[in-house]
gemmi code that builds the backbone of each chain (N, CA, C; Angstrom):
import gemmi

chains = {
    "A": [
        ("UNK", (101.578, 71.047, 104.937), (101.739, 70.134, 106.076), (101.517, 70.889, 107.398)),
        ("UNK", (100.838, 70.273, 108.315), (100.554, 70.899, 109.614), (101.866, 71.124, 110.369)),
        ("UNK", (102.029, 72.296, 110.936), (103.268, 72.603, 111.656), (103.455, 71.689, 112.881)),
        ("UNK", (102.352, 71.091, 113.340), (102.447, 70.241, 114.535), (102.674, 68.773, 114.186)),
        ("UNK", (102.819, 68.489, 112.900), (102.962, 67.094, 112.469), (104.172, 66.425, 113.124)),
        ("UNK", (105.258, 67.187, 113.267), (106.474, 66.591, 113.818), (106.335, 66.175, 115.278)),
        ("UNK", (105.613, 66.985, 116.051), (105.540, 66.653, 117.484), (104.219, 65.992, 117.872)),
        ("UNK", (103.207, 66.082, 117.002), (101.918, 65.510, 117.384), (101.150, 65.016, 116.145)),
        ("UNK", (101.906, 64.413, 115.233), (101.318, 63.989, 113.966), (100.172, 63.002, 114.119)),
        ("UNK", (100.182, 62.253, 115.215), (99.134, 61.251, 115.452), (97.749, 61.858, 115.523)),
        ("UNK", (97.670, 63.117, 115.884), (96.344, 63.743, 116.013), (96.003, 64.634, 114.810)),
        ("UNK", (96.886, 64.679, 113.819), (96.621, 65.505, 112.640), (95.405, 64.970, 111.889)),
        ("UNK", (94.646, 65.879, 111.322), (93.476, 65.471, 110.539), (92.815, 66.658, 109.887)),
        ("UNK", (92.126, 66.386, 108.785), (91.394, 67.463, 108.098), (92.282, 68.286, 107.183)),
        ("UNK", (91.663, 69.271, 106.598), (92.401, 70.110, 105.647), (93.246, 71.141, 106.387)),
        ("UNK", (94.184, 71.738, 105.665), (95.023, 72.761, 106.283), (94.218, 74.039, 106.516)),
        ("UNK", (94.416, 74.628, 107.662), (93.716, 75.866, 108.031), (94.707, 77.006, 108.161)),
        ("UNK", (94.137, 78.205, 108.212), (94.927, 79.406, 108.509), (94.977, 79.458, 110.035)),
        ("UNK", (96.059, 78.983, 110.605), (96.120, 78.818, 112.055), (96.755, 80.003, 112.763)),
        ("UNK", (95.929, 80.724, 113.504), (96.456, 81.855, 114.264), (96.913, 81.381, 115.629)),
        ("UNK", (98.131, 81.760, 116.003), (98.575, 81.373, 117.349), (97.691, 82.086, 118.383)),
        ("UNK", (97.497, 83.383, 118.190), (96.504, 84.082, 119.009), (95.210, 84.039, 118.187)),
        ("UNK", (94.197, 83.294, 118.642), (92.978, 83.166, 117.836), (92.412, 84.522, 117.421)),
        ("UNK", (91.806, 84.538, 116.259), (91.294, 85.793, 115.702), (90.320, 86.500, 116.634)),
        ("UNK", (89.487, 85.691, 117.317), (88.507, 86.324, 118.209), (89.138, 86.838, 119.500)),
        ("UNK", (90.415, 86.535, 119.675), (91.114, 87.020, 120.876), (91.963, 88.253, 120.574)),
        ("UNK", (92.172, 88.518, 119.289), (92.923, 89.718, 118.937), (92.667, 90.119, 117.485)),
        ("UNK", (91.898, 91.211, 117.352), (91.665, 91.731, 115.993), (92.960, 92.312, 115.445)),
        ("UNK", (93.761, 92.824, 116.345), (95.009, 93.463, 115.931), (95.971, 92.464, 115.283)),
        ("UNK", (96.023, 91.271, 115.849), (96.990, 90.289, 115.350), (96.435, 89.396, 114.240)),
        ("UNK", (95.198, 89.677, 113.847), (94.571, 88.812, 112.840), (95.421, 88.717, 111.573)),
        ("UNK", (95.984, 89.866, 111.155), (96.761, 89.860, 109.913), (98.263, 89.843, 110.154)),
        ("UNK", (98.652, 89.560, 111.391), (100.075, 89.431, 111.662), (100.551, 88.128, 111.029)),
        ("UNK", (101.838, 88.069, 110.752), (102.333, 86.857, 110.092), (102.684, 85.742, 111.071)),
        ("UNK", (102.374, 85.934, 112.343), (102.525, 84.837, 113.289), (101.318, 83.910, 113.133)),
        ("UNK", (101.075, 83.544, 111.883), (99.997, 82.599, 111.570), (100.632, 81.443, 110.812)),
        ("UNK", (100.078, 80.277, 111.007), (100.771, 79.092, 110.504), (99.803, 78.128, 109.840)),
        ("UNK", (100.378, 77.261, 109.024), (99.555, 76.228, 108.395), (99.294, 75.139, 109.432)),
        ("UNK", (98.043, 74.993, 109.752), (97.684, 74.069, 110.826), (96.541, 73.177, 110.340)),
        ("UNK", (96.578, 71.913, 110.667), (95.488, 71.036, 110.224), (94.220, 71.355, 111.026)),
        ("UNK", (93.089, 70.963, 110.454), (91.800, 71.257, 111.085), (91.698, 70.700, 112.497)),
        ("UNK", (92.226, 69.492, 112.694), (92.122, 68.851, 114.013), (92.879, 69.661, 115.074)),
        ("UNK", (94.086, 70.080, 114.741), (94.852, 70.863, 115.713), (94.276, 72.266, 115.907)),
        ("UNK", (93.723, 72.798, 114.839), (93.093, 74.116, 114.960), (91.929, 74.046, 115.954)),
        ("UNK", (91.159, 72.965, 115.859), (90.026, 72.764, 116.786), (90.517, 72.643, 118.220)),
        ("UNK", (91.579, 71.877, 118.379), (92.101, 71.670, 119.743), (92.575, 72.986, 120.345)),
        ("UNK", (93.099, 73.832, 119.465), (93.711, 75.075, 119.952), (92.685, 76.145, 120.305)),
        ("UNK", (91.746, 76.395, 119.392), (90.914, 77.587, 119.641), (89.427, 77.440, 119.324)),
        ("UNK", (88.949, 76.239, 119.040), (87.542, 76.131, 118.676), (86.624, 76.514, 119.835)),
        ("UNK", (85.564, 77.281, 119.502), (84.583, 77.631, 120.537), (83.819, 76.385, 120.963)),
        ("UNK", (83.632, 75.466, 120.000), (82.873, 74.247, 120.288), (83.561, 73.400, 121.351)),
        ("UNK", (84.858, 73.190, 121.128), (85.577, 72.306, 122.045), (86.154, 73.063, 123.239)),
        ("UNK", (86.110, 74.378, 123.135), (86.687, 75.173, 124.227), (88.163, 75.421, 124.011)),
        ("UNK", (88.739, 74.692, 123.081), (90.157, 74.896, 122.775), (91.028, 74.641, 123.984)),
        ("UNK", (92.156, 75.336, 123.999), (93.005, 75.282, 125.194), (94.063, 74.200, 125.208)),
        ("UNK", (94.101, 73.348, 124.178), (95.148, 72.324, 124.174), (96.505, 73.026, 124.051)),
        ("UNK", (97.457, 72.652, 124.895), (98.730, 73.413, 124.922), (99.710, 73.064, 123.803)),
        ("UNK", (99.339, 72.155, 122.920), (100.329, 71.692, 121.936), (100.860, 72.808, 121.038)),
        ("UNK", (99.977, 73.729, 120.666), (100.390, 74.834, 119.786), (101.376, 75.753, 120.527)),
        ("UNK", (101.071, 76.005, 121.795), (101.965, 76.859, 122.591), (103.322, 76.200, 122.770)),
        ("UNK", (103.278, 74.884, 122.959), (104.527, 74.132, 123.122), (105.375, 74.282, 121.855)),
        ("UNK", (104.736, 74.080, 120.716), (105.460, 74.207, 119.435), (106.003, 75.631, 119.260)),
        ("UNK", (105.170, 76.611, 119.610), (105.567, 78.017, 119.445), (106.810, 78.326, 120.280)),
        ("UNK", (106.774, 77.879, 121.542), (107.912, 78.140, 122.443), (109.167, 77.421, 121.972)),
        ("UNK", (108.979, 76.166, 121.549), (110.141, 75.390, 121.085), (110.751, 76.021, 119.842)),
        ("UNK", (109.879, 76.562, 118.984), (110.344, 77.108, 117.710), (110.928, 78.507, 117.863)),
        ("UNK", (110.236, 79.357, 118.597), (110.632, 80.765, 118.638), (111.202, 81.214, 119.986)),
        ("UNK", (110.958, 80.468, 121.021), (111.486, 80.844, 122.333), (110.433, 81.470, 123.237)),
        ("UNK", (110.731, 81.401, 124.525), (109.780, 81.907, 125.523), (109.603, 83.419, 125.414)),
        ("UNK", (110.676, 84.123, 125.049), (110.558, 85.584, 124.911), (109.619, 85.952, 123.760)),
        ("UNK", (109.553, 85.088, 122.748), (108.637, 85.335, 121.626), (107.184, 85.177, 122.089)),
        ("UNK", (106.975, 84.180, 122.943), (105.621, 83.987, 123.503), (105.232, 85.202, 124.332)),
        ("UNK", (106.196, 85.670, 125.127), (105.970, 86.867, 125.945), (105.638, 88.061, 125.045)),
        ("UNK", (106.387, 88.210, 123.953), (106.204, 89.368, 123.062), (104.823, 89.352, 122.402)),
        ("UNK", (104.418, 88.191, 121.924), (103.141, 88.150, 121.199), (101.962, 88.286, 122.163)),
        ("UNK", (102.131, 87.730, 123.353), (101.085, 87.860, 124.371), (100.955, 89.326, 124.809)),
        ("UNK", (102.092, 89.989, 124.965), (102.089, 91.413, 125.343), (101.399, 92.244, 124.262)),
        ("UNK", (101.736, 91.952, 123.004), (101.152, 92.688, 121.883), (99.628, 92.514, 121.867)),
        ("UNK", (99.193, 91.316, 122.171), (97.745, 91.064, 122.213), (97.091, 91.920, 123.289)),
        ("UNK", (97.696, 91.936, 124.471), (97.106, 92.672, 125.589), (97.153, 94.184, 125.382)),
        ("UNK", (98.132, 94.638, 124.596), (98.232, 96.077, 124.325), (97.136, 96.567, 123.387)),
        ("UNK", (96.536, 95.657, 122.655), (95.527, 96.061, 121.664), (94.201, 95.355, 121.899)),
        ("UNK", (93.771, 95.341, 123.115), (92.500, 94.673, 123.417), (91.315, 95.569, 123.055)),
        ("UNK", (90.157, 94.959, 122.861), (88.925, 95.724, 122.659), (88.768, 96.262, 121.258)),
        ("UNK", (87.702, 97.068, 121.113), (87.344, 97.580, 119.788), (88.421, 98.490, 119.218)),
        ("UNK", (89.118, 99.213, 120.112), (90.139, 100.143, 119.640), (91.402, 99.404, 119.186)),
        ("UNK", (91.365, 98.092, 119.342), (92.552, 97.314, 119.003), (92.729, 97.025, 117.533)),
        ("UNK", (91.751, 97.416, 116.736), (91.862, 97.159, 115.288), (92.953, 98.037, 114.689)),
        ("UNK", (93.596, 97.519, 113.677), (94.577, 98.343, 112.966), (93.844, 99.390, 112.146)),
        ("UNK", (94.461, 100.566, 112.019), (93.851, 101.637, 111.225), (94.049, 101.337, 109.739)),
        ("UNK", (93.316, 102.066, 108.907), (93.444, 101.853, 107.460), (94.871, 102.124, 106.965)),
        ("UNK", (95.511, 103.243, 107.373), (96.905, 103.438, 106.939), (97.829, 102.302, 107.395)),
        ("UNK", (97.560, 101.768, 108.592), (98.382, 100.644, 109.074), (98.176, 99.407, 108.197)),
        ("UNK", (96.898, 99.173, 107.827), (96.602, 98.017, 106.968), (97.271, 98.182, 105.603)),
        ("UNK", (97.251, 99.441, 105.122), (97.878, 99.732, 103.832), (99.379, 99.409, 103.888)),
        ("UNK", (100.013, 99.870, 104.966), (101.455, 99.638, 105.123), (101.744, 98.144, 105.230)),
        ("UNK", (100.862, 97.457, 105.956), (101.026, 96.013, 106.143), (100.964, 95.297, 104.791)),
        ("UNK", (99.992, 95.699, 103.985), (99.822, 95.049, 102.687), (101.036, 95.306, 101.789)),
        ("UNK", (101.550, 96.524, 101.874), (102.730, 96.859, 101.073), (103.926, 95.988, 101.506)),
        ("UNK", (104.112, 95.840, 102.817), (105.217, 95.019, 103.335), (105.057, 93.563, 102.908)),
        ("UNK", (103.831, 93.064, 103.017), (103.593, 91.647, 102.704), (103.788, 91.369, 101.215)),
        ("UNK", (103.431, 92.365, 100.408), (103.615, 92.176, 98.968), (105.103, 92.039, 98.653)),
        ("UNK", (105.920, 92.880, 99.333), (107.373, 92.797, 99.109), (107.895, 91.425, 99.549)),
        ("UNK", (107.443, 90.989, 100.728), (107.888, 89.691, 101.236), (107.478, 88.573, 100.278)),
        ("UNK", (106.257, 88.668, 99.795), (105.759, 87.622, 98.904), (106.552, 87.614, 97.594)),
        ("UNK", (106.828, 88.809, 97.084), (107.598, 88.899, 95.825), (109.005, 88.331, 95.985)),
        ("UNK", (109.551, 88.436, 97.201), (110.922, 87.950, 97.442), (110.959, 86.521, 97.978)),
        ("UNK", (109.847, 85.820, 97.902), (109.765, 84.522, 98.585), (110.787, 83.502, 98.074)),
        ("UNK", (111.188, 83.613, 96.814), (112.126, 82.605, 96.291), (113.558, 82.835, 96.758)),
        ("UNK", (113.802, 84.021, 97.294), (115.146, 84.267, 97.835), (115.107, 84.311, 99.366)),
        ("UNK", (113.968, 83.936, 99.936), (113.833, 83.950, 101.406), (114.709, 82.849, 102.013)),
        ("UNK", (115.272, 83.115, 103.208), (116.158, 82.112, 103.835), (115.384, 80.943, 104.448)),
        ("UNK", (114.651, 80.235, 103.616), (113.804, 79.131, 104.088), (114.659, 78.088, 104.812)),
        ("UNK", (114.156, 77.624, 105.931), (114.867, 76.605, 106.690), (115.675, 77.206, 107.831)),
        ("UNK", (115.947, 78.482, 107.754), (116.682, 79.156, 108.823), (115.694, 80.060, 109.571)),
        ("UNK", (115.162, 79.523, 110.662), (114.105, 80.229, 111.395), (114.538, 81.636, 111.785)),
        ("UNK", (115.751, 81.728, 112.325), (116.210, 83.041, 112.810), (116.236, 84.064, 111.668)),
        ("UNK", (116.807, 83.665, 110.548), (116.898, 84.589, 109.408), (115.508, 84.907, 108.840)),
        ("UNK", (114.656, 83.893, 108.847), (113.286, 84.103, 108.358), (112.560, 85.120, 109.234)),
        ("UNK", (112.731, 84.971, 110.541), (112.078, 85.904, 111.472), (112.644, 87.305, 111.269)),
        ("UNK", (113.973, 87.400, 111.198), (114.602, 88.712, 111.043), (114.267, 89.362, 109.691)),
        ("UNK", (113.951, 88.541, 108.706), (113.559, 89.104, 107.400), (112.106, 89.561, 107.407)),
        ("UNK", (111.391, 89.205, 108.441), (110.001, 89.670, 108.569), (108.957, 88.647, 108.166)),
        ("UNK", (109.391, 87.434, 107.822), (108.428, 86.442, 107.346), (107.530, 85.865, 108.436)),
        ("UNK", (107.832, 86.152, 109.677), (106.958, 85.701, 110.762), (106.293, 86.883, 111.470)),
        ("UNK", (106.281, 88.034, 110.798), (105.569, 89.188, 111.345), (106.448, 90.104, 112.175)),
        ("UNK", (105.896, 91.271, 112.448), (106.659, 92.319, 113.138), (106.953, 91.998, 114.595)),
        ("UNK", (106.003, 91.319, 115.242), (106.180, 91.065, 116.680), (107.405, 90.171, 116.909)),
        ("UNK", (107.464, 89.085, 116.156), (108.595, 88.174, 116.319), (109.897, 88.822, 115.825)),
        ("UNK", (109.763, 89.616, 114.778), (110.959, 90.287, 114.245), (111.568, 91.216, 115.305)),
        ("UNK", (110.696, 91.987, 115.960), (111.162, 92.904, 117.014), (111.819, 92.125, 118.136)),
        ("UNK", (111.187, 91.016, 118.494), (111.704, 90.186, 119.589), (113.098, 89.660, 119.242)),
        ("UNK", (113.259, 89.169, 118.020), (114.555, 88.613, 117.600), (115.605, 89.716, 117.441)),
        ("UNK", (115.132, 90.893, 116.958), (116.065, 92.013, 116.801), (116.616, 92.403, 118.167)),
        ("UNK", (115.725, 92.374, 119.157), (116.122, 92.702, 120.531), (117.165, 91.698, 121.023)),
        ("UNK", (116.934, 90.426, 120.716), (117.883, 89.379, 121.105), (119.257, 89.654, 120.516)),
        ("UNK", (119.252, 89.984, 119.213), (120.513, 90.225, 118.513), (121.229, 91.435, 119.114)),
        ("UNK", (120.442, 92.473, 119.419), (121.021, 93.706, 119.959), (121.548, 93.496, 121.376)),
        ("UNK", (120.687, 92.869, 122.211), (121.053, 92.675, 123.622), (122.108, 91.572, 123.752)),
        ("UNK", (121.972, 90.583, 122.897), (122.926, 89.478, 122.902), (122.492, 88.326, 123.746)),
    ],
    "B": [
        ("UNK", (52.172, 129.758, 88.157), (52.251, 130.175, 86.762), (52.588, 131.677, 86.705)),
        ("UNK", (53.503, 132.058, 85.823), (53.796, 133.486, 85.673), (54.323, 133.747, 84.256)),
        ("UNK", (54.396, 135.033, 83.924), (54.894, 135.427, 82.598), (53.952, 134.978, 81.489)),
        ("UNK", (52.643, 135.027, 81.786), (51.693, 134.530, 80.775), (51.617, 135.491, 79.575)),
        ("UNK", (51.760, 134.945, 78.398), (51.619, 135.724, 77.157), (50.529, 135.056, 76.324)),
        ("UNK", (49.621, 135.853, 75.841), (48.509, 135.274, 75.082), (48.127, 136.234, 73.955)),
        ("UNK", (47.906, 135.699, 72.802), (47.538, 136.544, 71.662), (46.543, 135.778, 70.784)),
        ("UNK", (45.443, 136.453, 70.411), (44.453, 135.828, 69.518), (44.166, 136.830, 68.391)),
        ("UNK", (44.205, 136.337, 67.233), (43.923, 137.248, 66.115), (43.097, 136.549, 65.027)),
        ("UNK", (42.470, 137.400, 64.200), (41.623, 136.851, 63.132), (42.425, 136.759, 61.836)),
        ("UNK", (42.100, 135.771, 61.078), (42.786, 135.575, 59.803), (41.866, 136.028, 58.648)),
        ("UNK", (42.463, 136.176, 57.478), (41.704, 136.646, 56.313), (40.603, 135.660, 55.918)),
        ("UNK", (40.836, 134.374, 56.186), (39.837, 133.370, 55.787), (38.719, 133.216, 56.822)),
        ("UNK", (38.692, 134.078, 57.834), (37.608, 134.044, 58.816), (37.924, 133.186, 60.033)),
        ("UNK", (39.058, 132.503, 59.992), (39.422, 131.690, 61.168), (40.179, 132.559, 62.176)),
        ("UNK", (40.477, 131.943, 63.307), (41.201, 132.678, 64.357), (42.450, 131.873, 64.774)),
        ("UNK", (43.511, 132.581, 65.043), (44.749, 131.917, 65.500), (45.116, 132.435, 66.887)),
        ("UNK", (45.908, 131.630, 67.555), (46.322, 132.060, 68.915), (47.738, 131.591, 69.216)),
        ("UNK", (48.338, 132.288, 70.156), (49.641, 131.898, 70.714), (49.541, 132.056, 72.217)),
        ("UNK", (50.159, 131.186, 72.912), (50.132, 131.285, 74.383), (51.425, 130.698, 74.946)),
        ("UNK", (51.980, 131.389, 75.909), (53.169, 130.829, 76.578), (53.207, 131.320, 78.022)),
        ("UNK", (53.838, 130.555, 78.870), (54.009, 130.937, 80.287), (55.047, 130.029, 80.941)),
        ("UNK", (55.406, 130.395, 82.165), (56.316, 129.550, 82.961), (55.535, 128.947, 84.123)),
        ("UNK", (55.786, 127.702, 84.410), (55.100, 127.105, 85.569), (55.925, 127.347, 86.842)),
        ("UNK", (55.461, 126.770, 87.950), (56.113, 127.025, 89.247), (57.548, 126.509, 89.307)),
        ("UNK", (57.812, 125.541, 88.456), (59.181, 124.997, 88.442), (60.069, 125.686, 87.413)),
        ("UNK", (59.602, 126.858, 86.922), (60.365, 127.630, 85.922), (60.460, 126.936, 84.573)),
        ("UNK", (59.579, 126.002, 84.340), (59.585, 125.325, 83.044), (58.660, 126.116, 82.116)),
        ("UNK", (59.142, 126.424, 80.908), (58.311, 127.210, 79.995), (57.387, 126.289, 79.192)),
        ("UNK", (56.182, 126.790, 78.938), (55.204, 126.043, 78.140), (54.727, 126.991, 77.047)),
        ("UNK", (54.581, 126.508, 75.856), (54.103, 127.369, 74.757), (53.256, 126.554, 73.787)),
        ("UNK", (52.262, 127.214, 73.232), (51.438, 126.536, 72.226), (50.906, 127.571, 71.233)),
        ("UNK", (50.435, 127.097, 70.131), (49.797, 127.979, 69.152), (48.832, 127.121, 68.326)),
        ("UNK", (47.880, 127.773, 67.695), (46.933, 126.979, 66.911), (45.927, 127.860, 66.182)),
        ("UNK", (45.015, 127.216, 65.524), (43.990, 127.919, 64.754), (42.643, 127.254, 65.024)),
        ("UNK", (41.598, 128.043, 65.113), (40.264, 127.499, 65.323), (39.248, 128.330, 64.536)),
        ("UNK", (38.062, 127.759, 64.435), (37.066, 128.472, 63.629), (36.531, 129.715, 64.347)),
        ("UNK", (36.424, 129.601, 65.690), (35.858, 130.730, 66.438), (36.823, 131.165, 67.537)),
        ("UNK", (36.602, 132.396, 68.035), (37.413, 132.901, 69.143), (37.204, 132.029, 70.371)),
        ("UNK", (35.954, 131.613, 70.575), (35.620, 130.797, 71.741), (36.441, 129.509, 71.741)),
        ("UNK", (36.531, 128.919, 70.568), (37.306, 127.672, 70.466), (38.781, 127.941, 70.790)),
        ("UNK", (39.271, 129.108, 70.315), (40.671, 129.450, 70.625), (40.886, 129.519, 72.138)),
        ("UNK", (39.985, 130.220, 72.827), (40.133, 130.350, 74.289), (39.988, 129.001, 74.994)),
        ("UNK", (39.120, 128.159, 74.451), (38.957, 126.815, 75.041), (40.250, 126.013, 74.905)),
        ("UNK", (40.866, 126.128, 73.726), (42.125, 125.409, 73.493), (43.225, 125.935, 74.426)),
        ("UNK", (43.243, 127.273, 74.577), (44.254, 127.880, 75.464), (44.031, 127.424, 76.909)),
        ("UNK", (42.760, 127.469, 77.301), (42.413, 127.066, 78.674), (42.807, 125.615, 78.936)),
        ("UNK", (42.501, 124.804, 77.955), (42.819, 123.378, 78.062), (44.344, 123.165, 78.176)),
        ("UNK", (45.077, 123.918, 77.371), (46.533, 123.818, 77.363), (47.112, 124.217, 78.725)),
        ("UNK", (46.581, 125.339, 79.261), (47.078, 125.820, 80.559), (46.775, 124.805, 81.658)),
        ("UNK", (45.590, 124.265, 81.588), (45.183, 123.287, 82.613), (46.093, 122.056, 82.607)),
        ("UNK", (46.347, 121.575, 81.416), (47.194, 120.367, 81.309), (48.625, 120.678, 81.753)),
        ("UNK", (49.122, 121.840, 81.302), (50.515, 122.179, 81.638), (50.700, 122.401, 83.136)),
        ("UNK", (49.644, 122.895, 83.789), (49.750, 123.171, 85.228), (49.311, 122.005, 86.112)),
        ("UNK", (48.875, 120.945, 85.487), (48.391, 119.797, 86.278), (49.540, 119.268, 87.133)),
        ("UNK", (49.208, 118.782, 88.349), (50.290, 118.256, 89.201), (51.040, 117.123, 88.501)),
        ("UNK", (52.348, 117.209, 88.614), (53.181, 116.194, 87.937), (53.098, 114.874, 88.688)),
        ("UNK", (52.996, 113.786, 87.943), (52.975, 112.486, 88.626), (54.310, 112.234, 89.324)),
        ("UNK", (54.208, 111.593, 90.495), (55.446, 111.296, 91.227), (56.279, 110.304, 90.431)),
        ("UNK", (57.556, 110.508, 90.418), (58.367, 109.542, 89.665), (58.254, 108.149, 90.270)),
        ("UNK", (58.120, 107.177, 89.438), (58.039, 105.800, 89.939), (59.438, 105.348, 90.329)),
        ("UNK", (59.496, 104.196, 90.930), (60.787, 103.661, 91.360), (61.746, 103.546, 90.158)),
        ("UNK", (61.147, 103.173, 88.996), (61.987, 102.996, 87.806), (62.513, 104.333, 87.286)),
        ("UNK", (61.727, 105.434, 87.540), (62.140, 106.748, 87.032), (63.224, 107.389, 87.900)),
        ("UNK", (63.217, 107.000, 89.163), (64.162, 107.653, 90.069), (65.597, 107.358, 89.668)),
        ("UNK", (66.437, 108.377, 89.788), (67.837, 108.098, 89.445), (68.414, 107.082, 90.420)),
        ("UNK", (69.114, 106.140, 89.880), (69.655, 105.096, 90.754), (70.818, 105.629, 91.569)),
        ("UNK", (70.789, 105.278, 92.827), (71.915, 105.674, 93.673), (73.123, 104.838, 93.288)),
        ("UNK", (74.259, 105.490, 93.220), (75.432, 104.677, 92.893), (75.672, 103.662, 94.000)),
        ("UNK", (76.003, 102.457, 93.606), (76.230, 101.424, 94.609), (77.403, 101.817, 95.485)),
        ("UNK", (77.222, 101.575, 96.771), (78.308, 101.913, 97.682), (79.479, 100.987, 97.417)),
        ("UNK", (80.617, 101.598, 97.238), (81.773, 100.730, 97.021), (82.222, 100.225, 98.388)),
        ("UNK", (82.814, 99.059, 98.373), (83.280, 98.503, 99.633), (84.298, 99.460, 100.231)),
        ("UNK", (84.241, 99.573, 101.536), (85.162, 100.511, 102.170), (86.596, 100.031, 101.959)),
        ("UNK", (87.492, 101.002, 102.058), (88.899, 100.660, 101.840), (89.363, 99.624, 102.865)),
        ("UNK", (88.845, 99.766, 104.088), (89.225, 98.808, 105.128), (88.883, 97.384, 104.711)),
        ("UNK", (87.634, 97.201, 104.226), (87.195, 95.857, 103.817), (88.076, 95.322, 102.695)),
        ("UNK", (88.359, 96.204, 101.741), (89.168, 95.767, 100.604), (90.567, 95.358, 101.056)),
        ("UNK", (91.147, 96.177, 101.940), (92.497, 95.868, 102.424), (92.499, 94.574, 103.229)),
        ("UNK", (91.466, 94.401, 104.058), (91.401, 93.187, 104.873), (91.316, 91.950, 103.977)),
        ("UNK", (90.550, 92.091, 102.899), (90.416, 90.963, 101.973), (91.759, 90.663, 101.307)),
        ("UNK", (92.432, 91.730, 100.880), (93.733, 91.542, 100.218), (94.746, 90.913, 101.176)),
        ("UNK", (94.729, 91.402, 102.417), (95.672, 90.865, 103.406), (95.394, 89.388, 103.677)),
        ("UNK", (94.115, 89.079, 103.808), (93.759, 87.690, 104.081), (94.229, 86.803, 102.927)),
        ("UNK", (94.010, 87.303, 101.715), (94.422, 86.525, 100.537), (95.920, 86.297, 100.527)),
        ("UNK", (96.663, 87.371, 100.766), (98.125, 87.239, 100.650), (98.691, 86.384, 101.782)),
        ("UNK", (98.121, 86.508, 102.961), (98.628, 85.700, 104.082), (98.259, 84.235, 103.874)),
        ("UNK", (97.014, 84.012, 103.460), (96.588, 82.626, 103.239), (97.348, 82.006, 102.069)),
        ("UNK", (97.527, 82.818, 101.039), (98.171, 82.321, 99.821), (99.557, 81.791, 100.134)),
        ("UNK", (100.229, 82.489, 100.971), (101.628, 82.132, 101.183), (101.865, 81.373, 102.474)),
        ("UNK", (100.932, 81.454, 103.421), (101.215, 80.920, 104.754), (102.650, 81.287, 105.106)),
        ("UNK", (102.901, 82.584, 105.160), (104.265, 83.066, 105.273), (105.129, 82.310, 106.282)),
        ("UNK", (104.503, 81.955, 107.357), (105.284, 81.268, 108.374), (105.813, 79.942, 107.867)),
        ("UNK", (105.151, 79.381, 106.886), (105.539, 78.085, 106.345), (105.943, 78.274, 104.891)),
        ("UNK", (107.140, 78.704, 104.689), (107.537, 79.067, 103.333), (107.550, 77.882, 102.384)),
        ("UNK", (107.674, 76.684, 102.913), (107.664, 75.529, 102.001), (106.304, 75.418, 101.320)),
        ("UNK", (105.269, 75.945, 102.011), (103.937, 75.907, 101.412), (103.875, 76.915, 100.274)),
        ("UNK", (104.389, 78.100, 100.532), (104.281, 79.136, 99.494), (105.247, 78.869, 98.354)),
        ("UNK", (106.330, 78.212, 98.650), (107.309, 77.947, 97.593), (106.878, 76.788, 96.714)),
        ("UNK", (105.953, 75.989, 97.226), (105.563, 74.814, 96.443), (104.585, 75.188, 95.352)),
    ],
}
model = gemmi.Model(1)
for chain_id, residues in chains.items():
    chain = gemmi.Chain(chain_id)
    for i, (resn, *xyz) in enumerate(residues, 1):
        res = gemmi.Residue()
        res.name, res.seqid = resn, gemmi.SeqId(i, " ")
        for name, pos in zip(("N", "CA", "C"), xyz):
            atom = gemmi.Atom()
            atom.name, atom.element = name, gemmi.Element(name[0])
            atom.pos, atom.b_iso = gemmi.Position(*pos), 0.0
            res.add_atom(atom)
        chain.add_residue(res)
    model.add_chain(chain)
structure = gemmi.Structure()
structure.add_model(model)
structure.setup_entities()
């Protein structure tokens, strides 16, 4: 189901896509981050299609409502820190990422599904959001 | 050509025998032996043998060339593919999708 169905279901359409909040062509570094969501084709087009120009704010609205403004700040900062060709993850980094994701996938049946905060802190929404939430917990 | 060895001798029945061996430029050894009715024939056979053995080698055809081992996909490509599969498979952000 498209993550935007609840707030903008009227515009849902097409098959489910691998929906990157930061489009892949805008950040090679975040391409394999877990801040990616199941998004219908119609919303994916509105968000980042080169054809349509993208730019519809609905995805950002959902992201902020779900994870908070500091999460938007964190992911945007991460994108800007890894701009350009040098922004790709190194092979050892990719290896580590795959190892982490395999563990998460293997533990999926015991994941705290439905509890966004716990899911983020467990790493199911990627390192950027996890760091952001950890900071929240630490700072209070 | 180097290390040429050649020997011709007469046999009791009036024929002649010969032996010949040498190394070519690629260090490959060539050797032959035989019998002929006359000494002249022996030398002709030896000459013929040397000529053939020293003839320029035909270039290996495409089929003869050793095949280059196929380049394996780089580790980066393989990892990227695996990551894409695992992320897509689970849509981690949407655990209800992966749990279903």
